[in-house]
N, C-alpha and C positions, 0 to 999 in steps of 0.2 A: 394958956393951955388950950389945945385944940380939941374940938368936940370929936368924940368917936362915933357919933351918929352919922349915918350916910346923908349925904346931901342930894337933894333932887333939884335938878336944874330946870328952870322955867316952870311952866305950868302943865308939863306932860303928864297924862293920867294913864293908869294901867287898865287895859281892857280885859274884862273877864272872858275866859275861853268859852266858845259856843259848842258845847258837847253835843247838843241835839243836831246841829248841822253836820258835824263829823259823822254821827251815826247814820244820818240819812244818806250821806255820800257813800258810806261803806255798804249800806244796803243796796244802793243803786249798782255799785260795782259787782256785788254778789249776784244781783239779778241778771245783769248782762252776761256774767260768767256762766250762770246756769243755762241761760238761753242759747248761748254759743255751743255749750256741751250738748244740749238736746238737738240742736241743728246738726251737729257732726254725727250724733247717734243715728238720726234719721237718714242721713246720707249713707252711712255704713250699712244700715238695714236695707235700704233700697238698692244698694250695689250688690247685695248677696243674691245670686240667681235662685229662682224658685225651683224646688225639686220637680223633676220630670214626672208626669203622671204615669201611674203603673197600669199597663194594659193587661187585662186578663184574657188569655187565650182559651177558648172553649176546648174541652177535651175532644180528641179525635174520635169519631164514631166507630164503634166496633163492627166488623162485618157480621151480617146475619148468618146464623148457622144453616138456615134453610138454603142459602146459595150453594153450600157444599153438599148438603144432603140431596139436592136435586141432580147432582152429577150422575149418580148411580142409584138404581132402585134397591139398595141394600144398605145394611149397617154393619159396622165392624164387630165381629164376634170372636176376636182373638182371645179374649179373656176366658172363654169357655174351655180353651185348651191350655191354659196357663199351668195346670197341675201336672202335665205330662213330663216325664224325665227326658233328658237328652238322648239316652240310648234308644228309647222307643221311637221318638220322632226321627231320629237318624235312620233307623231300620225301616220305617214306613214312609220315607220320603219318596215323592214322585207318584203316590197313589191317591188320586182324587176320591173323596168320599162325600156322600149326601145322606143326611139324617133328617127324617121327616116327622118324628115324634119322640116323646120322652122315652119310650121303650127302646127305640133304636139307639138313642143316646146312651142309655144305661147299658145296653149290649156292647156298645163300643168301649165303654169303660171296663166292662168285664173282660173283653178281649185283651186290653192293655194289661190288666192285672194277671191274666192267665199267661201272657207271654213270658213273664219272669224277667223282663229286661229292666224293670224298675225295682229298686231294693225295698220299697214300701208301696202299699196300695196307693193308687192315684187319687188325688183330690178331685172331687166331682163338683162341677159348677152347673147350675140350672140354666136352661134356655127356654124362652117363650116361643112355643110352636103354634100359638093361636093364629087365627085368620089366614091360614094357608102359608105361614112362614116356615122356611126350611133352613137347616144349617148345612152349609157346604164349604168345602175347602180342601187343602192339601198342605203337605210340607215339602220344601225344596231344599237341597243342600248343594254346597259348592265350596271353593277354596278362594280366599281373598281377605281383604281387610274389612269390607262392609258388604252387605247383601240386602236385596229388596226385590219385591214383586212390582212390576209395572203393568197396569191394566191397558191393554191395547184396544179393547172394545168389548161390547156386549150386544146381544140381539135376543129379542123375545119374538119367537116365531109362533104366532097363534094358530096358524094352519097345521103345523107339525106338532104343536103342543110341546115346544122345546125352548129352553132358555140356555143360551150359549155365552160363555165368558172366555175371552182370549187373554192370556197372560204371557209375560216374559220374566224370567228370573235373571237378575243382573247381579254380578259380583264385581267389585272394584278394588284395585290395589294389588300389590305383589306380596302381601302378607301370607305366611304358610298356614293360616288358621282355617280349620274346617268349620264352616258355618251352616247352620240350619235355620231357615225362616218359615214361618207358617202364614198361610193366607186363608183366613176363616171368616165367612160372612153370613149374615142372616138375610136371606132374600125374601122380599115382601110379595105376598100374593101369588106365589108360584103354584101352590096346591099340588096337584098330581102331575104337573108338567115335568118332563125330563130335564135335568140339569146337567149340562156338559161343561167341563173345564178343559180348555185346550191350552197346553203349554207350547209356545213357539220359541224358536231359536233367536 
């Protein structure tokens, strides 16, 4: 009867597996893998272009209002006549007027109300007549699309005690509109000098 036990030939011995060595080798493989991954990541980051610097442009300087104010020795006073109706400015167009104090301005408003051209009393706006300032101007009318006054020149004649302003009324376009435009200014330091407004073609 044959034995069922396995036979071992020769004197060959079984070696116990060295698990510690396998773990060390696995750790080395992981270490080299992580190092390669980090190197790739560094290359990707270095290849990304840096964002361009943002340049801040300083705001453009605004022109000084004194540069415009020095062109003429007067200020715009059109708001003083803003309460007049179209009918009265149309009827009084072409008539230069000079008002030297608050009483004359009030009398002007009284004449507007007495004319009956406006359906309701005119709204009255104050004006500063101090320091020899006067209120001068006129209304002009024409036909077109747009209209404006152009200042051709001015002259202060101290010898004749006269202040002269030369204007031109310009209408543009072929529109059939009847236009009325006012030119009203507060002239500085005129005092009792004669103010003359000359309209040129």
